C-alpha positions, -999 to +999 in steps of 0.1 A: +445-356-630+446-374-597+454-349-570+463-357-533+434-348-512+452-345-478+487-340-466+499-363-438+535-351-438+552-358-405+528-383-393+540-417-381+513-444-387+512-481-379+491-504-401+481-538-387+465-564-410+472-601-416+467-598-454+499-586-471+482-570-500+460-548-478+489-538-456+509-528-487+480-509-504+473-489-472+510-482-466+514-469-502+484-447-499+497-431-467+532-427-481+519-409-511+503-384-488+536-378-469+532-401-439+558-424-425+541-458-422+551-491-408+532-524-409+526-554-386+509-587-394+493-595-360+485-580-326+516-591-307+539-576-334+519-544-333+520-542-295+558-546-296+562-519-322+541-495-302+561-502-271+594-495-290+583-464-309+559-435-309+531-435-334+505-408-342+477-431-355+471-469-355+451-485-383+439-518-370+421-547-386+396-563-362+400-599-374+436-610-367+451-644-360+454-652-323+447-619-304+419-600-320+419-563-328+395-556-299+417-574-275+447-553-287+427-521-281+421-532-244+458-539-240+468-505-255+446-488-230+474-492-205+504-490-229+495-461-251+462-445-239+465-414-260+471-433-293+442-427-318+430-460-332+411-465-365+396-499-368+384-516-400+368-548-410+351-565-440+324-577-416+311-544-405+279-540-386+265-513-362+271-537-333+308-543-342+314-505-348+297-497-315+318-522-296+350-508-311+340-473-302+331-483-266+366-498-263+383-466-274+385-465-312+381-430-329+369-442-363+356-473-381+361-481-418+343-508-437+363-528-463+367-521-491+376-484-487+393-459-510+428-445-504+412-410-500+390-424-472+420-438-454+439-406-457+410-384-444+404-408-415+441-406-405+442-369-408+411-365-386+423-391-361+457-373-358+440-343-343+421-364-317+432-384-287+414-412-269+399-401-236+372-419-217+358-447-237+333-436-263+343-399-261+364-376-281+387-349-265+403-319-281+441-320-285+464-295-303+473-307-338+508-321-339+534-296-350+552-307-382+584-293-396+567-290-430+532-279-419+507-273-448+504-236-456+473-214-456+467-197-489+451-162-491+440-151-526+448-114-530+422-101-556+410-070-538+435-047-521+409-033-497+402-068-483+439-079-480+445-069-445+413-085-432+420-117-452+455-120-437+440-116-402+416-144-409+444-164-426+465-160-395+437-174-373+433-204-396+471-209-396+471-210-358+442-236-359+462-257-384+494-253-363+514-238-391+533-206-395+532-207-433+509-180-448+511-174-485+494-144-504+489-155-539+479-130-566+464-146-598+466-124-629+445-137-657+459-128-691+439-126-724+444-156-746+456-135-775+487-126-754+514-149-742+522-148-705+556-132-712+540-106-735+515-097-708+542-086-684+553-061-709+522-050-728+492-055-704+500-023-684+467-024-665+474-059-652+510-050-643+498-019-624+471-039-607+495-067-596+520-041-583+492-024-562+481-058-549+516-068-537+521-033-521+488-038-502+501-073-490+534-057-479+516-029-460+492-053-443+519-077-434+540-050-418+510-036-398+500-071-386+536-081-379+531-113-401+556-132-421+538-136-454+552-152-485+541-136-518+533-154-551+521-139-584+507-163-610+504-150-645+479-174-663+453-177-690+430-197-665+431-184-629+409-213-615+432-241-629+463-222-620+452-217-584+441-253-581+475-265-593+492-242-568+470-255-540+480-290-549+517-282-552+517-266-518+493-292-503+476-262-487+455-268-456+432-238-462+421-214-490+407-180-483+390-159-509+371-126-508+341-116-528+330-080-523+311-076-555+328-044-567+336-040-604+374-042-600+373-074-581+348-089-605+371-081-634+400-100-617+383-129-600+347-134-610+319-148-588+318-178-612+356-184-607+351-182-569+324-208-570+345-231-592+374-228-569+353-235-538+338-266-555+370-280-569+396-272-542+403-303-521+410-285-489+392-262-464+378-231-481+365-199-466+348-172-485+348-138-469+325-109-475+332-074-462+367-081-449+377-044-451+383-031-415+380-066-400+383-064-362+362-091-346+349-085-311+315-102-310+315-134-331+285-157-339+282-189-359+248-195-375+245-232-379+217-250-398+211-286-407+221-295-443+251-272-442+288-274-434+277-263-398+307-280-381+331-260-402+313-228-394+318-235-357+354-243-362+361-210-381+343-190-355+362-208-327+396-201-345+387-165-349+376-161-312+409-176-300+429-154-324+412-122-314+411-130-277+372-130-276+361-144-243+330-161-254+315-174-287+278-175-296+265-205-316+230-198-330+205-222-345+170-212-358+139-234-360+104-229-370+079-241-344+066-277-347+031-282-361+023-309-335-007-301-314+008-315-281+012-290-253+049-297-250+057-292-287+077-259-281+098-276-254+105-305-278+116-280-304+140-263-281+153-296-268+160-308-304+176-275-313+200-277-283+208-314-290+218-303-326+240-276-312+257-299-287+265-323-316+281-295-336+302-285-306+313-321-300+322-327-337+340-293-339+359-300-307+350-267-291+349-266-253+312-259-244+322-238-213+335-212-238+303-210-258+268-195-255+243-217-274+211-201-285+180-217-302+158-192-319+122-205-324+101-182-345+075-184-373+093-156-391+129-164-385+143-138-409+133-107-390+141-124-357+176-132-370+182-096-382+175-083-348+196-109-330+226-106-353+227-069-350+247-074-317+275-092-336+303-079-359+314-112-374+291-140-387+302-175-397+280-197-419+284-232-432+283-239-470+252-255-483+261-292-490+238-295-520+244-264-540+278-250-529+288-216-516+267-198-542+236-208-523+246-186-494+249-156-517+214-158-533+181-170-521+175-189-489+170-177-453+206-175-443+215-161-477+191-132-471+206-127-437+242-127-451+232-103-479+218-077-454+243-083-426+265-052-420+295-070-405+321-095-419+307-128-432+326-160-434+312-189-454+329-221-444+334-253-464+353-284-453+373-307-476+352-327-501+337-359-489+344-351-453+312-368-442+306-376-405+324-408-396+307-439-382+319-428-347+300-395-349+268-412-361+270-438-333+280-412-306+250-391-317+227-421-311+242-429-278+241-394-265 
């Protein structure tokens, strides 16, 4: 089944290309994701449309008859300086991409590109604005009348209140007030779904307790939470279908490891959901009694580090935490040069600065720490003892399960006494060309 990977509802996008087939295919891809899209065949027509109407994102071919795409970018610097521009070309090269970025583009796509790639680029660009040339500035996401909801999977009544707190923080980051608590009840295949609501007394009682827990938590937190129970023979497929139907912006799940939670939503099911859900995913351990005061994001290369920083920043703003700590561990270089430790620290801080830039977190609100140690596990244990909330990025190669068993950060998370958030971004949300080039330039 082909599922939409992003929701662009409420966005107004202009597509500029002199080839009718390309204009039409891009327009259709955007409209299927909910955007309102218009087209122009050349730069003068595009400039006139932008002067007459407000657009959220401009998709611009660089090779146009008459005035080129680069020349149009220069002209728009004075007409619509905050308009995010995504440029594309069939004749891509690092030099062409770099010039487009220096003139103010926020992303670069090489033809041919998939509809999903276009939709993801538009969604990312809509949350950015053009500032000084070659830089990205943070800007609040545009408020939509039908903003994509945040889904909280209610499978452990002890974790419900903490999950709703975190869900509320994620909803604020996504600029939505829609928070849905969904309770999946998996029914044995020998029973029909209707039969289960009459004869499976254990499941009926569990579902009622779960919804009561949602009601109590919603009242205590003063949150407007929609409730949804799904009776199903396959919880993973049912939840994925619900995510798609709602075009959810975020999915939150808890895994506490207790027997009752395991019976309702197993570790294997959580992993399958995380792997297959085409949205932001956060896995939460030890959500009971969640009350963040000291928050740290542990970011490592080869992980969804940017998403860990974003989750930590969203929590900090939600909880009113004055400062956020971003921590990166490195083992000392084996180089024999006298300045090797200084080089290690410099490289570590450059990595942290890239993460802050990509996560669009103001550096003046953050303490960045590089921990250089031959035995980082023990050093991390001591350092993290000062924090009550830890955010990690999912491992890109092996999924969320990697952070539950086996590696350095896995061991830290397993022994950590506070709340742990494992963050994963939407699939295939790889760094864009602009981020790669900005990293090289800075």
